C-alpha positions in Angstrom: 4.1 33.0 -16.7 2.1 32.6 -13.5 -1.6 31.4 -14.4 -4.4 33.1 -13.4 -7.8 32.5 -11.3 -9.4 31.5 -13.8 -6.9 28.9 -14.9 -6.7 28.0 -11.2 -10.4 27.4 -10.8 -10.4 25.2 -14.1 -7.1 23.0 -12.8 -9.2 22.2 -9.2 -11.8 21.6 -11.4 -10.5 19.2 -13.6 -8.7 17.3 -10.7 -12.1 17.1 -9.0 -13.0 15.4 -11.7 -10.2 12.8 -12.4 -9.8 12.1 -8.7 -12.5 12.7 -6.8 -13.5 14.9 -4.2 -13.2 12.1 -0.8 -9.6 11.3 -2.6 -8.0 14.9 -2.7 -8.0 15.0 1.1 -5.9 11.5 1.1 -3.8 12.7 -2.0 -2.6 15.8 -0.2 -1.7 14.0 3.0 0.6 11.9 1.5 2.3 15.2 -0.7 2.5 16.8 3.3 3.9 13.7 4.4 6.3 13.4 1.1 7.7 17.3 2.1 8.1 16.9 5.4 10.2 14.0 5.2 12.0 15.3 2.3 12.8 18.5 4.0 13.9 16.0 7.5 16.3 14.5 5.3 17.5 17.6 3.6 18.1 18.7 7.1 20.2 15.8 7.9 17.7 14.5 11.1 17.4 11.5 9.0 15.9 8.8 11.7 15.1 5.0 10.3 11.4 4.8 10.9 10.0 1.0 12.6 8.8 -1.1 10.2 4.9 -1.8 10.9 4.8 -5.8 10.9 2.1 -7.5 9.1 -0.6 -9.4 10.6 0.0 -12.7 10.9 -2.0 -15.1 9.7 -5.2 -16.7 10.9 -4.4 -20.5 12.3 -7.2 -21.6 10.8 -6.4 -21.1 7.1 -4.8 -24.3 5.1 -2.0 -24.9 3.2 -2.1 -24.3 -0.1 -3.4 -27.2 -1.8 -1.3 -29.2 -4.1 -2.4 -29.2 -7.8 -2.5 -32.8 -9.4 -2.3 -33.3 -12.9 -6.0 -33.9 -15.0 -6.5 -37.7 -16.0 -5.9 -38.4 -19.4 -8.4 -40.7 -21.6 -6.5 -43.5 -21.1 -6.7 -43.7 -17.3 -10.3 -42.9 -17.4 -11.1 -46.2 -19.5 -8.8 -48.4 -16.8 -11.5 -47.8 -14.4 -14.6 -48.3 -16.2 -15.4 -52.3 -16.1 -16.0 -53.6 -19.6 -13.7 -50.9 -21.3 
């Protein structure tokens, strides 16, 4: 059974409420690209896409600091004079 115009409008309103009006074109673009890719692969014209390289990390970023274990109460009392 094919939904009528009233049901289609109701479905569209629910989609707009869930995803928002700004995200719908992005979602439809992704669906279109997926369908196009699927059709190409079914026709046998599958060409490997060139992977996009990740941007290099900036040279000013320091390496991850090595964490030191927390000092215990016994070690802290050794540092205090008179303890």
